C-alpha positions as CSV (number, residue, x, y, z in Angstrom):
1,X,0.0,0.0,0.0
2,X,1.2,3.5,-0.8
3,X,2.2,5.8,2.0
4,X,1.8,9.1,0.3
5,X,-0.6,11.1,-1.8
6,X,0.8,14.0,-3.8
7,X,-1.3,16.6,-5.7
8,X,0.4,18.8,-8.2
9,X,-0.5,21.7,-10.3
10,X,2.3,22.5,-12.8
11,X,2.4,26.0,-14.3
12,X,5.2,26.3,-16.9
13,X,6.2,29.6,-18.3
14,X,5.9,28.7,-21.9
15,X,8.3,30.0,-24.6
16,X,6.9,33.2,-26.2
17,X,3.8,32.9,-24.0
18,X,2.3,29.9,-25.9
19,X,-0.7,27.9,-24.8
20,X,-0.3,25.6,-21.8
21,X,-2.3,22.5,-22.9
22,X,0.5,20.6,-24.7
23,X,2.9,21.3,-21.8
24,X,0.4,20.0,-19.2
25,X,-0.3,17.0,-21.4
26,X,3.5,16.3,-21.4
27,X,3.5,16.5,-17.6
28,X,0.7,14.0,-17.4
29,X,2.6,11.7,-19.8
30,X,5.4,11.7,-17.3
31,X,3.0,10.7,-14.6
32,X,1.5,7.9,-16.9
33,X,4.9,6.6,-17.6
34,X,5.6,6.2,-13.9
35,X,3.0,3.5,-13.6
36,X,1.7,5.0,-10.4
37,X,-2.1,5.3,-9.7
38,X,-3.3,8.9,-10.5
39,X,-6.4,11.0,-11.1
40,X,-6.5,14.1,-13.2
41,X,-8.7,16.8,-11.8
42,X,-9.7,20.2,-13.2
43,X,-7.1,22.1,-11.2
44,X,-4.5,19.5,-10.1
45,X,-3.5,15.8,-10.5
46,X,-3.3,13.5,-7.5
47,X,-0.8,10.5,-7.5
48,X,-0.4,7.6,-5.0
49,X,3.1,6.3,-4.2
50,X,6.0,6.4,-1.8
51,X,7.3,9.8,-0.7
52,X,10.7,9.5,-2.4
53,X,9.3,8.3,-5.7
54,X,6.7,11.0,-5.8
55,X,9.3,13.8,-5.2
56,X,11.4,12.3,-7.9
57,X,8.4,12.3,-10.2
58,X,7.9,16.1,-9.5
59,X,11.6,16.5,-10.5
60,X,11.1,14.6,-13.8
61,X,7.9,16.6,-14.6
62,X,9.9,19.9,-14.1
63,X,12.8,18.6,-16.2
64,X,10.3,17.7,-19.0
65,X,9.1,21.3,-19.0
66,X,12.7,22.5,-19.3
67,X,13.3,20.1,-22.1
68,X,10.3,21.6,-23.9
69,X,11.9,25.0,-23.7
70,X,10.1,26.5,-20.7
71,X,12.4,29.1,-19.0
72,X,10.7,28.5,-15.6
73,X,8.1,26.3,-13.9
74,X,6.0,26.7,-10.8
75,X,4.9,23.4,-9.2
76,X,2.3,23.7,-6.5
77,X,2.2,20.5,-4.5
78,X,0.3,19.1,-1.6
79,X,1.4,16.0,0.3
80,X,-0.5,13.6,2.5
81,X,2.0,11.3,4.1
82,X,0.9,8.4,6.4
83,X,3.6,5.8,6.7
84,X,1.8,4.0,9.5
85,X,-1.6,3.4,7.9
86,X,-0.9,4.1,4.2
87,X,-2.5,6.6,1.9
88,X,-5.2,6.0,-0.7
89,X,-7.4,8.3,-2.8
90,X,-10.2,5.8,-2.5
91,X,-10.0,5.7,1.2
92,X,-10.0,9.5,1.5
93,X,-13.0,9.7,-0.8
94,X,-15.1,6.8,0.5
95,X,-17.5,9.1,2.2
96,X,-18.0,11.2,-0.9
97,X,-19.3,8.8,-3.7
98,X,-20.2,11.8,-6.0
99,X,-16.6,13.0,-5.9
100,X,-15.1,9.9,-7.5
């Protein structure tokens, strides 16, 4: 069972002020490639995993933005870390069936 949930909103400064969608799509591709469970939301994406692997994933997402030519990136993250009992999106949402 995973011990950590990480939610991220990535805000790249695009070259020449271009649109953001292709950059956000690339960040989500990095998440998909990780094989970790995730959910894309309207304002952020939440991922389940271990703390170290999630922080490394944030690093890879930022590096992907740099590789695409972004001069800077803001990554707003939230962490829920519960090494004793684990962390699960399903468990946190079990009382809110409409939110799944």
